DSSP file (Angstrom, degrees, kcal/mol; ACC not computed):
  #  RESIDUE AA STRUCTURE BP1 BP2  ACC     N-H-->O    O-->H-N    N-H-->O    O-->H-N    TCO  KAPPA ALPHA  PHI   PSI    X-CA   Y-CA   Z-CA
    1    1 A M    >         0   0    0      0, 0.0     3,-1.9     0, 0.0     5,-0.1   0.000 360.0 360.0 360.0 143.1   26.1   11.6  -17.1
    2    2 A D  T 3   +     0   0    0      1,-0.3     3,-0.1     3,-0.0     0, 0.0  -0.389 360.0  14.9 -61.0 134.2   28.3   11.4  -20.1
    3    3 A G  T 3  S+     0   0    0      1,-0.3    -1,-0.3    -2,-0.1     2,-0.2   0.421  90.5 143.4  82.4  -1.7   32.0   11.7  -19.2
    4    4 A S    <   -     0   0    0     -3,-1.9    -1,-0.3     1,-0.1     0, 0.0  -0.473  41.1-159.1 -73.0 140.4   31.4   11.0  -15.5
    5    5 A R        +     0   0    0     -2,-0.2     2,-0.7    -3,-0.1    -1,-0.1   0.438  67.0  97.6 -96.0  -2.0   34.0    8.9  -13.7
    6    6 A T        +     0   0    0      1,-0.2    -2,-0.1    -5,-0.1     3,-0.1  -0.799  37.4 160.5 -91.0 117.9   31.5    8.0  -11.0
    7    7 A Y        +     0   0    0     -2,-0.7     2,-0.4     1,-0.2    -1,-0.2   0.573  62.2  40.0-110.1 -16.3   30.0    4.5  -11.6
    8    8 A T        -     0   0    0      2,-0.0     2,-0.3     0, 0.0    -1,-0.2  -0.988  60.3-167.6-137.7 142.8   28.8    3.6   -8.2
    9    9 A T        -     0   0    0     -2,-0.4     2,-0.4    -3,-0.1     0, 0.0  -0.850  12.5-140.4-123.0 164.7   27.1    5.5   -5.4
   10   10 A A        -     0   0    0     -2,-0.3     2,-0.6     2,-0.0    -2,-0.0  -0.972   0.8-153.7-126.5 141.9   26.5    4.6   -1.7
   11   11 A E        -     0   0    0     -2,-0.4     2,-0.5     2,-0.0    -2,-0.0  -0.971  20.3-173.0-113.0 119.4   23.5    5.2    0.5
   12   12 A I        -     0   0    0     -2,-0.6     2,-0.7     0, 0.0    -2,-0.0  -0.950  18.7-149.3-120.6 128.9   24.4    5.3    4.1
   13   13 A V        -     0   0    0     -2,-0.5     3,-0.1     1,-0.2    -2,-0.0  -0.869  14.2-178.1 -94.7 114.8   22.0    5.5    7.0
   14   14 A I  S    S+     0   0    0     -2,-0.7     2,-0.3     1,-0.2    -1,-0.2   0.875  70.0  14.5 -81.1 -39.9   23.8    7.5    9.8
   15   15 A G  S    S-     0   0    0      2,-0.0     2,-0.5     0, 0.0    -1,-0.2  -0.908  70.3-138.3-132.2 160.3   21.0    7.2   12.4
   16   16 A E        -     0   0    0     -2,-0.3     2,-0.5    -3,-0.1     5,-0.0  -0.981   8.6-156.6-125.9 125.5   17.9    5.1   12.6
   17   17 A L    >   -     0   0    0     -2,-0.5     3,-1.8     1,-0.1    -2,-0.0  -0.860  15.8-140.0-100.3 132.4   14.5    6.4   13.8
   18   18 A E  T 3  S+     0   0    0     -2,-0.5    -1,-0.1     1,-0.3    22,-0.0   0.750 100.5  59.6 -63.9 -24.4   12.1    3.7   15.2
   19   19 A R  T 3  S+     0   0    0     20,-0.1    21,-2.6     2,-0.0     2,-0.3   0.522  98.3  73.6 -83.0  -3.7    9.1    5.3   13.4
   20   20 A L  E <   -A   39   0A   0     -3,-1.8     2,-0.5    19,-0.2    19,-0.2  -0.825  69.1-145.4-111.7 150.9   10.7    4.8   10.0
   21   21 A E  E     -A   38   0A   0     17,-3.5    17,-2.2    -2,-0.3     2,-0.5  -0.963  10.8-157.6-114.5 125.9   11.2    1.6    8.0
   22   22 A Y  E     +A   37   0A   0     -2,-0.5     2,-0.3    15,-0.2    15,-0.2  -0.888  27.3 150.2-104.1 129.8   14.3    1.3    5.8
   23   23 A A  E     -A   36   0A   0     13,-2.3    13,-3.0    -2,-0.5     2,-0.5  -0.928  42.9-116.4-149.4 170.9   14.1   -1.2    2.9
   24   24 A R  E     -A   35   0A   0     -2,-0.3     2,-0.4    11,-0.2    11,-0.2  -0.972  31.6-178.2-114.4 129.7   15.5   -1.9   -0.5
   25   25 A E  E     -A   34   0A   0      9,-2.5     9,-3.0    -2,-0.5     2,-0.2  -0.972  33.4-102.8-129.3 145.3   13.0   -1.9   -3.4
   26   26 A L  E     -A   33   0A   0     -2,-0.4     2,-0.8     7,-0.3     7,-0.3  -0.460  25.9-142.6 -67.5 127.8   13.6   -2.6   -7.1
   27   27 A D  E >>> -A   32   0A   0      5,-3.2     4,-3.4    -2,-0.2     3,-0.7  -0.836   9.1-159.7 -90.1 108.4   13.8    0.5   -9.2
   28   28 A S  T 345S+     0   0    0     -2,-0.8    -1,-0.2     1,-0.2     5,-0.0   0.750  86.6  58.9 -65.1 -23.7   12.0   -0.7  -12.4
   29   29 A A  T 345S+     0   0    0      1,-0.1    -1,-0.2     3,-0.1    -3,-0.0   0.859 124.9  16.2 -72.7 -35.1   13.6    2.2  -14.5
   30   30 A Y  T <45S-     0   0    0     -3,-0.7    -2,-0.2     2,-0.2    -1,-0.1   0.590  95.4-124.2-116.8 -15.8   17.2    1.1  -13.7
   31   31 A G  T  <5 +     0   0    0     -4,-3.4     2,-0.3     1,-0.3    -3,-0.2   0.618  69.3 119.7  82.6  12.0   17.0   -2.5  -12.4
   32   32 A Y  E   <S-A   27   0A   0     -5,-0.5    -5,-3.2    -7,-0.1     2,-0.7  -0.793  70.2-113.2-109.7 153.7   18.7   -1.8   -9.1
   33   33 A R  E     -A   26   0A   0     -2,-0.3     2,-0.3    -7,-0.3    -7,-0.3  -0.779  41.8-163.9 -84.0 117.7   17.5   -2.2   -5.5
   34   34 A E  E     -A   25   0A   0     -9,-3.0    -9,-2.5    -2,-0.7     2,-0.2  -0.738  23.9-100.5-107.1 150.8   17.3    1.3   -4.1
   35   35 A L  E     -A   24   0A   0     -2,-0.3     2,-0.4   -11,-0.2   -11,-0.2  -0.488  40.0-172.7 -67.8 131.7   17.0    2.5   -0.5
   36   36 A T  E     -A   23   0A   0    -13,-3.0   -13,-2.3    -2,-0.2     2,-0.4  -0.969  10.1-160.2-125.3 146.4   13.4    3.5    0.5
   37   37 A V  E     +A   22   0A   0     -2,-0.4     2,-0.3   -15,-0.2   -15,-0.2  -0.992  19.8 166.6-128.5 124.0   12.4    5.1    3.7
   38   38 A K  E     -A   21   0A   0    -17,-2.2   -17,-3.5    -2,-0.4     2,-0.2  -0.919  40.6 -98.1-134.0 157.6    8.7    4.9    4.8
   39   39 A N  E      A   20   0A   0     -2,-0.3   -19,-0.2   -19,-0.2   -20,-0.1  -0.513 360.0 360.0 -69.2 143.8    6.7    5.6    8.0
   40   40 A R              0   0    0    -21,-2.6    -1,-0.1    -2,-0.2   -20,-0.1   0.470 360.0 360.0 -78.3 360.0    5.9    2.4    9.9
């Protein structure tokens, strides 16, 4: 957002469920690897 002082965000997993898969995938719109959560 214009005028925002926040340049970086963090994604934190507090708990981990065995039935879910946590990964990083490239976001083609922004060029960053983003956290994804999927069923195993």
